[in-house]
C-alpha positions as CSV (number, residue, x, y, z in Angstrom):
1,M,-8.7,75.8,-194.2
2,D,-12.2,74.8,-195.3
3,D,-12.9,78.6,-195.9
4,V,-9.8,78.8,-198.1
5,I,-11.0,75.9,-200.2
6,D,-14.6,77.2,-200.4
7,R,-13.2,80.4,-201.8
8,T,-11.3,78.3,-204.4
9,E,-8.1,80.1,-203.6
10,L,-6.1,77.6,-205.6
11,Q,-2.4,77.8,-206.2
12,N,-0.1,75.0,-206.9
13,L,2.9,76.1,-204.8
14,K,0.8,77.5,-202.0
15,A,-0.9,74.0,-201.8
16,V,2.5,72.3,-201.7
17,D,3.8,74.7,-199.0
18,Q,0.8,74.5,-196.8
19,T,0.9,70.7,-197.0
20,C,4.5,70.8,-196.0
21,Q,3.7,72.9,-193.0
22,I,1.0,70.3,-192.0
23,L,3.5,67.5,-192.4
24,S,6.0,69.3,-190.2
25,G,3.5,69.4,-187.4
26,V,2.5,65.7,-188.1
27,G,6.2,64.8,-188.0
28,I,6.6,66.3,-184.5
29,L,3.6,64.4,-183.3
30,H,4.8,61.2,-184.7
31,E,8.3,61.6,-183.2
32,Q,6.5,61.5,-179.8
33,R,4.4,58.5,-181.1
34,Y,1.2,60.5,-181.2
35,L,-1.4,60.0,-183.9
36,H,-3.8,62.8,-184.8
37,R,-6.4,60.6,-186.5
38,D,-8.6,63.5,-187.6
39,L,-6.6,65.6,-190.1
40,K,-8.9,67.4,-192.4
41,P,-9.4,71.1,-193.5
42,A,-11.9,71.8,-190.8
43,N,-9.2,71.0,-188.2
44,I,-6.4,73.0,-189.8
45,Y,-6.3,76.7,-189.3
46,V,-4.7,79.3,-191.6
47,G,-2.7,82.1,-190.0
48,D,-2.3,85.7,-191.2
49,E,0.7,84.7,-193.3
50,D,-1.0,81.7,-194.8
51,Q,0.8,79.2,-192.5
52,S,-1.0,76.0,-191.7
53,I,-1.6,75.2,-188.1
54,I,-3.0,71.9,-186.9
55,G,-5.8,72.1,-184.4
56,D,-8.5,70.0,-182.7
57,F,-6.6,67.3,-180.8
58,G,-9.8,65.6,-179.6
59,S,-9.0,62.4,-181.4
60,I,-5.2,62.3,-180.7
61,K,-3.9,59.1,-179.1
62,H,-0.5,57.8,-178.1
63,L,0.9,54.7,-179.8
64,P,2.7,52.7,-177.2
65,M,6.1,51.3,-177.9
66,G,5.9,47.8,-179.3
67,L,2.5,48.4,-181.0
68,S,2.1,49.2,-184.7
69,S,-1.4,50.5,-184.5
70,I,-4.3,51.5,-182.2
71,P,-8.1,51.5,-182.7
72,A,-9.3,54.0,-185.3
73,S,-11.2,57.1,-184.6
74,S,-14.9,57.1,-185.6
75,H,-14.8,60.8,-186.7
76,A,-15.2,62.0,-190.3
77,I,-15.9,58.9,-192.4
78,L,-14.8,60.7,-195.5
79,Y,-11.2,61.0,-194.2
80,R,-10.9,57.6,-192.7
81,P,-8.1,55.5,-194.3
82,P,-9.1,52.1,-195.7
83,E,-7.4,50.1,-193.0
84,S,-9.4,51.9,-190.3
85,I,-12.6,50.7,-191.9
86,E,-11.4,47.2,-192.8
87,T,-9.7,46.3,-189.5
88,N,-10.6,49.2,-187.2
89,S,-6.8,49.9,-186.9
90,Y,-4.9,53.2,-187.2
91,C,-1.2,53.7,-187.6
92,F,1.2,56.5,-188.7
93,A,0.2,55.8,-192.3
94,G,-3.3,56.9,-191.5
95,D,-2.2,60.4,-190.8
96,I,-0.2,60.3,-194.1
97,Y,-3.3,59.3,-195.9
98,Q,-5.3,62.2,-194.5
99,C,-2.6,64.7,-195.4
100,G,-2.8,63.3,-199.0
101,L,-6.5,64.1,-199.1
102,V,-5.9,67.6,-197.8
103,L,-3.3,68.2,-200.5
104,Y,-5.8,66.9,-203.1
105,Q,-8.4,69.4,-201.9
106,L,-5.9,72.3,-201.7
107,L,-5.1,71.7,-205.4
108,G,-8.8,71.8,-206.3
109,G,-9.8,68.1,-206.1
110,Y,-13.5,67.3,-205.7
111,L,-14.3,66.0,-202.3
112,P,-17.9,67.0,-201.4
113,Y,-19.1,66.9,-197.8
114,D,-22.8,66.2,-198.5
115,E,-23.4,62.4,-198.5
116,I,-25.7,62.2,-201.4
117,S,-23.0,63.5,-203.8
118,W,-21.2,60.2,-203.4
119,L,-24.1,58.1,-204.5
120,S,-24.5,56.6,-208.0
121,K,-27.9,56.9,-209.7
122,A,-28.9,53.4,-208.5
123,E,-27.7,54.2,-205.0
124,K,-29.7,57.5,-205.0
125,R,-32.9,55.6,-205.8
126,S,-32.3,53.2,-202.9
127,Y,-31.4,56.2,-200.7
128,N,-34.6,58.1,-201.6
129,D,-36.7,55.0,-200.9
130,L,-35.6,54.9,-197.3
131,E,-38.1,56.5,-194.9
132,T,-36.0,58.1,-192.1
133,G,-33.0,60.4,-192.2
134,A,-31.1,58.0,-189.9
135,D,-31.6,55.1,-192.4
136,K,-30.5,57.3,-195.2
137,S,-27.3,58.4,-193.4
138,I,-26.5,54.8,-192.5
139,Y,-26.9,53.7,-196.2
140,A,-24.9,56.6,-197.5
141,D,-22.2,55.9,-194.9
142,K,-22.0,52.3,-196.2
143,C,-21.7,53.4,-199.8
144,I,-18.8,55.9,-198.9
145,R,-17.0,53.1,-196.9
146,S,-17.2,50.9,-199.9
147,K,-15.6,53.6,-202.1
148,I,-12.8,54.2,-199.6
149,L,-12.0,50.5,-199.4
150,K,-11.8,50.4,-203.3
151,G,-9.6,53.5,-203.4
152,K,-12.4,55.4,-205.2
153,I,-12.9,58.2,-202.8
154,V,-10.5,60.4,-204.9
155,D,-10.9,61.0,-208.6
156,I,-7.6,62.5,-209.8
157,S,-9.3,63.6,-213.0
158,T,-11.2,66.3,-211.1
159,L,-8.0,68.1,-210.4
160,P,-7.6,71.3,-212.6
161,P,-5.5,70.7,-215.8
162,W,-2.7,72.9,-214.5
163,V,-1.9,70.4,-211.6
164,P,1.1,68.5,-213.0
165,D,1.4,64.8,-213.1
166,I,4.3,64.8,-210.6
167,L,1.8,66.1,-208.0
168,K,-0.8,63.6,-209.0
169,R,1.6,60.8,-208.5
170,T,2.5,62.2,-205.1
171,I,-1.2,62.2,-204.1
172,R,-1.7,58.6,-205.3
173,K,1.2,57.4,-203.2
174,A,0.0,59.2,-200.1
175,I,-3.5,57.8,-200.3
176,N,-2.7,54.3,-201.5
177,V,-5.2,51.8,-200.1
178,D,-2.2,49.7,-198.9
179,P,-0.7,51.6,-196.0
180,G,2.7,49.9,-196.7
181,K,2.8,51.6,-200.1
182,R,2.3,55.1,-198.8
183,F,5.2,57.4,-197.8
184,A,7.1,55.7,-195.0
185,S,6.8,58.8,-192.8
186,A,5.5,62.4,-192.6
187,S,9.1,63.4,-193.2
188,A,9.4,61.3,-196.3
189,F,6.2,62.9,-197.7
190,H,7.6,66.3,-196.8
191,V,11.0,65.6,-198.4
192,N,9.2,64.4,-201.6
193,L,7.2,67.7,-201.9
194,N,10.4,69.7,-201.3
195,N,12.2,67.7,-204.0
196,I,9.6,68.2,-206.6
197,R,8.7,71.8,-205.8
198,S,11.0,73.3,-208.4
199,E,9.2,71.1,-211.1
200,V,5.7,72.4,-210.2
201,P,4.5,75.4,-212.3
202,D,3.0,78.0,-210.0
203,W,-0.4,78.2,-211.6
204,A,-3.0,80.1,-209.6
205,L,-6.7,81.1,-209.9
206,E,-7.0,84.9,-209.8
207,N,-10.6,86.0,-209.8
208,G,-11.5,82.7,-211.4
209,V,-8.9,83.0,-214.2
210,P,-5.9,80.6,-214.5
211,V,-2.7,82.5,-214.3
212,L,1.0,81.5,-214.5
213,R,3.2,84.2,-213.2
214,G,6.8,84.7,-214.3
215,S,9.2,87.0,-216.2
216,T,6.5,86.6,-218.8
217,S,3.1,85.9,-217.3
218,F,0.2,84.1,-219.0
219,R,-3.5,83.8,-218.3
220,I,-6.3,81.8,-220.0
221,C,-9.4,83.9,-220.5
222,G,-12.9,83.1,-221.7
223,D,-14.7,79.7,-221.4
224,G,-15.8,76.9,-223.6
225,E,-14.8,77.3,-227.3
226,Q,-13.9,81.0,-226.7
227,Q,-10.8,80.4,-224.6
228,Y,-7.7,82.4,-225.5
229,V,-4.3,83.3,-224.0
230,Q,-3.1,86.7,-222.8
231,K,0.4,87.4,-221.8
232,S,2.2,90.2,-219.9
233,R,5.9,91.0,-219.4
234,N,5.3,93.2,-216.3
235,G,2.3,91.6,-214.6
236,S,-0.2,94.1,-216.1
237,N,-1.0,95.4,-219.6
238,W,-2.3,92.0,-220.7
239,R,-2.4,91.4,-224.5
240,K,-3.9,88.6,-226.5
241,D,-1.4,86.1,-227.9
242,N,-2.8,84.4,-231.0
243,S,0.3,82.1,-231.4
244,F,-1.3,79.4,-229.2
245,K,-3.0,76.7,-231.2
246,A,-4.7,74.4,-228.6
247,D,-8.5,74.5,-228.4
248,S,-8.9,73.2,-224.9
249,L,-8.0,74.4,-221.4
250,R,-5.7,71.4,-220.9
251,G,-4.0,71.9,-224.2
252,L,-3.4,75.6,-223.6
253,V,-1.9,74.8,-220.2
254,V,0.5,72.3,-221.8
255,E,1.5,74.9,-224.5
256,I,2.0,77.6,-221.8
257,N,4.1,75.3,-219.6
258,A,6.3,74.5,-222.6
259,R,7.1,78.2,-223.1
260,A,7.3,79.4,-219.5
């Protein structure tokens, strides 16, 4: 799935559907009281028909009856839920958190893998003053952990403007720093996505251009101050529509959604 994200193959409904497929697999694991503990795009494979397939079970552990959590996995600091850092505990809500991060990435959210991207200007100065690569990695790891604990590992504002608020609220719930405020189960998360699916406009990036397909299709062309809307009634023969008044990408998305 990392390859899909790298190619910026963004599409609202495709992101929802692929996350639902992941949650279906997670739900089956949880029914047997297994925790994956390392759900991330690199461990999710995409089949020929774009179906999501969970892989890499190296961190999977069984949660014995009577216990509510087990020790956390040390893998992939970026995807570790806050409680796994604060108390070294991992429960069903940890897998929910990781699925929320994957949905965020599938929708175009910014989650860089290089450690230095997470550092503030002051932190970068301290980082650069360290002599060894090991010391730098330890310092960066500490900074990332702090951001996770504060709920700042995700910046919802980095999502494209065509991602609707209803999906943003879903992500916020899934990755809440308090595990008790996340979705109660993978099934509950899955049901929520199914319930809101009809309210999600199916924007997609096609060759880098935001497009909303429908009986009348719209796309936003140009960049900066030269943005304009084209529409089509048959999926081709695009023509410029000067009736749109917004002067920003976000504003044009709002206007298009209102007409679609």
